[in-house]
Phi, psi and omega in degrees: 000140179260131179241132179218134171253125181248105175049049183284127175244139173227132175243135177231125180058033179083001181248136176283119180251340173228127192233103173056045182285126173247128186206144180220129173239115181279159182307127177085356181279150167252111183247130180264140175250115188243159176152161180292167178305139177083007183276349178111007183301307183296326178296317176301313181300322182295330176290333183280324179260025168063031173266345184210119182277131178296148174285332178203164182086185185217144168256122184241135174241122185050039176085352182263140178291118185300325186268342181254321192251354184238125179287162181301316184293317178297317179299320180293332179286326185258349182237128175240138183241142174241104181285173181292318188238149172291135191280000180173165180245056178283154186280060176258149173282166176300315181298318179297321180293314180293325180299334178300337177294344179274348187305316182298343183266004184246152170272166181304131178075003174296139176271174178278144185245170175297326177295320176300315181298321179293321179295320178298312181296322178294321179295319178295323176297317182299321184268007175082026179234051186293335182259015188255007187303322183271355180288148173281134186299322184290351177269357185273160173289166178301319179293321177294321177300319180298321179289328175297319179295323176294320177298320177299318178296319180292326178295339177288345182053055186279167171256346181226127177250134176237115191238126178251103183054065186293348178257011180304132177074357183272146172286172190298323179297313181292326177302309182293321178296318181296314181292324177295319178297312181301318179297318183292332183298329180056035168274156171296118190225128172245122186229128170279128184229141173267323186280112183294328179288328172297317179297316181296325185276329191245339187272143172289316178215162178226152170240134179252125178257144174212121183052041174081004181240149174283122181251348178197148179205145178147190176300145184306318183294334178275328187273318189276067181272157178305320181295315180294318182296320177296319184287320187266320186254351176061042172224157174278149182213149170225130181267126177226206181233133176291118184293343181272329186241341185080001179281157174302144181219134180258131172259123190240148177206156178298150172295146172297150183308322182287349180267349184275000000 
């Protein structure tokens, strides 16, 4: 699936928080959305998974205007979202939570099928929680909850993934496993990321937001320059190569006091 944002504007409480954002994710790409807290990353994502309607501009999927030409049910079938936080601690099992990902594919009053159950178990296997189907979600760690939400998204069998900090609460092993899995899926994926080295290692391209506007876009090695990182993130940076993987790697340090 092809995703494109054309001059998207979002206003909240009378304030412009996303300003003329242009963005393109080609089929199968993993594109990172980067920027400091409050720059508009989550707001952009919310326009893509239909939680927030733009004040102007268009979100297009395969050339169609998401808000004008695509119904809610159709959008739910092809787009899955992973928010930053789990939305509640209701007494549902992991399997019941992941099974909710099948809802867009059912008609009213349709029951759950053996095929649905197989899809749920396969999704849990993918995220590394094969033995957790019967566990209550509220008894899990934050990282395990995050993986349950990813499994729910995968059970939806989407063509477009929208991820807001997909490594939130995960330890380093689980972070790398999660990003490797997302990369292997080869779904069209837009992900807001805080860790610049995760973006450099796993993303095909990145967009950098600052005060709601795109200030840089392209392959990570081209975009994540010392000058841009100092200006946007207020840290010193040197771009090198990870000797273990060959991926671009950023070495970061605080700015000297006279540089702030």
